[in-house]
C-alpha positions as CSV (number, residue, x, y, z in Angstrom):
1,M,142.5,111.2,123.4
2,K,144.3,110.5,119.9
3,I,143.5,114.4,118.8
4,L,145.1,115.4,122.3
5,L,147.9,113.2,121.7
6,I,148.6,114.3,118.2
7,T,148.3,118.1,119.4
8,A,150.5,117.3,122.4
9,L,153.2,115.7,120.2
10,C,153.1,118.7,117.8
11,I,153.4,121.2,120.1
12,S,156.3,119.6,122.3
13,S,158.2,119.0,118.8
14,F,157.4,122.8,117.6
15,F,158.8,124.2,120.9
16,C,161.9,121.9,121.1
17,F,162.9,122.6,117.6
18,S,162.0,126.3,117.5
19,Q,164.1,127.1,120.8
20,S,167.0,124.8,119.4
21,K,167.6,125.1,115.8
22,K,167.6,128.0,113.2
23,I,165.5,127.2,110.3
24,N,165.2,129.1,107.4
25,V,162.7,128.3,104.3
26,E,161.7,129.3,100.9
27,V,158.0,127.9,99.9
28,G,156.5,128.3,96.5
29,Y,152.4,128.3,96.4
30,L,149.8,128.4,93.8
31,E,147.0,130.4,94.6
32,F,143.4,129.8,93.2
33,M,140.5,132.1,93.6
34,N,136.6,131.2,92.8
35,V,134.6,134.3,92.5
36,T,131.2,132.3,92.1
37,F,128.7,135.0,91.4
38,L,130.9,136.1,88.3
39,N,131.9,132.7,87.1
40,T,135.4,133.7,87.3
41,Y,138.6,132.0,88.5
42,G,142.0,133.5,89.1
43,R,145.3,132.2,90.0
44,S,148.7,133.4,91.0
45,Y,151.8,132.2,92.5
46,S,153.5,133.5,95.6
47,T,156.5,133.0,97.6
48,L,156.9,132.6,101.5
49,F,160.2,133.5,103.1
50,A,160.3,132.3,106.6
51,D,162.6,131.6,109.7
52,N,161.5,130.9,113.5
53,T,160.9,134.7,114.1
54,A,159.1,135.9,111.3
55,S,157.7,135.6,107.5
56,I,157.5,137.5,104.4
57,Y,154.8,136.6,101.8
58,K,155.5,137.8,98.4
59,K,152.4,137.5,95.9
60,Y,153.0,137.9,92.2
61,G,150.6,138.8,89.6
62,G,148.1,136.1,88.1
63,E,145.5,135.4,85.4
64,V,141.8,135.1,85.3
65,S,139.7,132.7,83.5
66,E,135.5,132.5,82.8
67,G,133.7,129.2,83.0
68,Q,136.4,127.0,84.1
69,S,139.0,126.5,86.6
70,F,142.8,126.0,85.9
71,D,144.8,123.1,86.2
72,K,146.1,123.0,89.5
73,N,149.4,121.3,88.4
74,D,150.4,123.5,85.6
75,S,154.1,124.5,87.0
76,R,154.6,126.4,83.8
77,F,152.5,129.2,85.1
78,V,154.7,129.9,87.5
79,E,157.6,131.6,85.6
80,M,155.1,133.9,83.8
81,S,153.7,135.0,87.1
82,K,157.1,136.0,88.7
83,K,157.2,138.8,85.9
84,K,153.9,140.3,87.1
85,F,154.9,141.6,90.6
86,H,153.2,144.6,92.2
87,N,154.7,145.1,95.6
88,N,152.4,142.7,97.1
89,Y,154.2,141.9,100.4
90,I,152.9,140.7,104.0
91,K,155.1,140.4,107.0
92,T,154.0,138.3,110.2
93,D,156.1,139.0,112.9
94,L,156.0,136.4,115.3
95,L,158.1,137.7,118.2
96,N,156.4,141.1,118.2
97,K,152.8,139.9,117.2
98,K,152.7,142.3,114.3
99,M,151.4,142.2,110.6
100,L,152.2,144.6,108.1
101,F,151.6,144.9,104.4
102,F,151.8,147.2,101.7
103,G,148.1,148.3,100.1
104,S,147.5,149.9,96.8
105,L,145.6,153.1,96.3
106,T,144.6,154.9,93.3
107,R,147.9,156.8,93.0
108,H,150.1,155.2,95.5
109,D,150.9,152.4,97.8
110,V,150.8,152.9,101.4
111,L,152.3,150.8,104.6
112,V,149.6,149.4,106.5
113,E,149.5,147.7,110.1
114,D,146.8,144.8,110.1
115,I,145.6,143.5,113.4
116,Y,147.5,140.6,114.3
117,P,145.3,137.8,114.4
118,D,145.3,135.2,117.5
119,L,144.0,132.3,115.4
120,R,142.2,129.6,117.4
121,W,143.3,126.4,115.7
122,T,141.6,123.0,116.1
123,I,144.1,120.4,115.4
124,T,142.5,117.1,114.2
125,E,143.7,113.8,114.0
126,E,143.6,113.4,110.0
127,Q,147.1,113.2,108.2
128,K,148.3,113.0,104.6
129,V,151.2,113.5,102.8
130,I,152.3,116.6,100.7
131,A,155.4,116.8,99.1
132,D,156.9,114.0,100.9
133,Y,156.0,115.6,104.4
134,T,153.3,114.3,106.8
135,C,150.7,116.9,107.4
136,V,147.9,117.2,109.8
137,K,144.8,118.7,109.4
138,A,143.7,122.2,111.7
139,T,140.8,124.1,111.2
140,V,140.0,127.7,111.9
141,S,137.4,130.7,111.1
142,Y,138.6,134.1,110.1
143,R,137.4,137.0,108.8
144,G,134.1,135.1,107.5
145,R,135.8,132.3,106.1
146,D,136.4,128.8,107.7
147,W,139.5,127.7,106.7
148,T,141.1,124.2,106.9
149,A,145.0,123.7,106.9
150,W,147.4,121.1,106.4
151,F,150.6,121.5,108.2
152,T,153.9,119.4,109.0
153,P,155.4,119.1,112.2
154,E,158.7,118.0,110.2
155,I,159.1,121.8,109.6
156,P,158.4,123.6,112.9
157,L,157.7,126.8,111.8
158,A,154.4,128.8,112.8
159,V,153.9,130.3,109.6
160,G,152.1,129.8,106.1
161,P,150.7,131.5,103.0
162,W,148.8,134.7,103.2
163,K,148.1,135.6,106.9
164,L,147.9,132.3,108.2
165,H,149.7,131.3,110.7
166,G,150.1,130.0,114.4
167,L,150.3,126.2,114.1
168,P,153.1,124.1,115.2
169,G,154.1,123.3,111.8
170,L,154.7,125.2,108.3
171,I,151.4,125.2,106.3
172,L,151.8,123.4,103.0
173,E,147.8,123.7,102.0
174,A,144.9,125.7,102.9
175,Y,141.2,126.1,101.5
176,D,138.3,127.6,102.9
177,A,134.9,125.6,103.2
178,T,133.3,127.0,100.1
179,G,136.0,125.9,97.8
180,E,136.7,129.6,96.5
181,C,140.0,130.0,98.1
182,T,143.1,127.5,98.0
183,Y,146.6,127.7,98.5
184,K,148.8,124.7,97.6
185,A,152.7,124.4,98.0
186,I,154.5,123.3,95.1
187,T,158.2,123.9,96.3
188,V,159.9,123.7,99.7
189,A,163.8,124.6,100.3
190,F,165.9,125.2,103.1
191,K,167.8,128.5,102.5
192,D,167.9,131.6,103.8
193,N,166.7,135.3,102.2
194,S,168.1,138.3,102.8
195,I,164.7,140.2,102.4
196,L,164.0,138.6,105.9
197,H,166.9,141.0,107.4
198,S,166.1,143.9,105.4
199,D,163.7,147.0,106.7
200,F,160.1,145.9,105.6
201,T,159.1,149.4,105.7
202,K,161.7,150.2,102.9
203,L,160.8,147.6,100.4
204,V,158.2,149.7,98.6
205,K,158.2,153.4,98.2
206,T,155.3,155.0,100.2
207,K,154.3,158.3,101.3
208,N,153.7,157.3,104.7
209,K,156.5,156.2,106.9
210,K,154.2,155.5,110.1
211,P,151.5,152.5,109.1
212,I,148.0,153.5,108.8
213,T,145.6,151.0,110.5
214,Y,143.8,148.3,107.9
215,R,140.5,149.7,109.0
216,Q,141.6,153.1,107.6
217,F,143.4,151.7,104.4
218,L,139.9,150.1,103.8
219,Q,137.8,153.4,104.4
220,D,140.1,155.4,102.0
221,R,139.7,152.7,99.3
222,K,136.1,152.9,99.4
223,E,135.8,156.5,99.3
224,E,138.5,156.5,96.3
225,I,135.9,153.9,94.3
226,D,133.1,156.1,95.5
227,N,134.6,159.2,94.2
228,I,135.5,157.7,90.7
229,S,131.8,156.2,90.4
230,K,130.2,159.8,91.2
231,K,133.0,161.3,88.7
232,L,131.8,158.7,86.1
233,D,127.8,159.3,86.6
234,M,128.6,163.2,86.1
235,E,130.6,162.5,83.0
236,N,127.7,160.4,81.5
237,P,124.4,162.1,82.9
238,N,122.6,160.3,80.3
239,V,123.7,156.8,81.3
240,I,121.4,155.3,84.0
241,S,123.7,153.1,86.1
242,A,121.8,149.9,87.6
243,D,121.8,149.8,91.8
244,V,123.3,146.2,91.9
245,K,124.3,144.9,95.4
246,V,127.6,143.2,95.0
247,P,127.9,140.3,97.4
248,P,131.1,140.4,99.5
249,F,134.1,138.3,97.7
250,G,137.7,138.1,98.4
251,L,139.8,136.4,101.1
252,E,138.0,138.6,103.8
253,L,134.3,138.7,104.1
254,K,133.9,140.0,107.6
255,Y,136.1,142.3,109.8
256,E,136.5,142.5,113.6
257,W,135.0,145.8,114.0
258,E,131.8,145.0,112.1
259,Q,130.6,142.5,114.4
């Protein structure tokens, strides 16, 4: 009963505010990735620009460490990371239910349209305070990972880091069940940004004006990697390469078309 009450209050608050009040936010996140089979840790900084209708997630460069994780409270890393931007944008269009991003191939960037996910969140009764905001815990399974997110109904925007969205409040923290992927908000500011009003497709110079599908992009990238591998084998015929099976890693482990 308590869970139902919390869910109802969150959704009610979300609809009341989203229909009557324009909200603009800019959120800074630290992202942590633990590639366990390589004993490698990575971190990066990103910024989420959002309003009631859409969000643009801008991820900067990062750094990698072997054998130990980073201090998750080290904010000095942010300014260094901002100098390493590589055209990494994701747009989540809440009104038209579309998701676009720019993907990098060997020699050029491409505009890609991903499948807009209908994330079936389960909202719990657990709460905690993050950055002075009361947050509620929610869980969802998405592309091979079980995610936990902490969102705040005090900022009724249905957005969050990366591709996570659809909750009745801004996501301030998210992590997967294995502990390999973590997002942590470190700054929240209420301000508008011109990037939300610009033509997203022109933020990065690409050869394709019409976006390709995410599935096609993954196929193109795999083909490039295979071609590079074949070329290296031809150039080094005396080197015997071991047939090592690399386990899936990264934010997404399984796709809809693989089910």
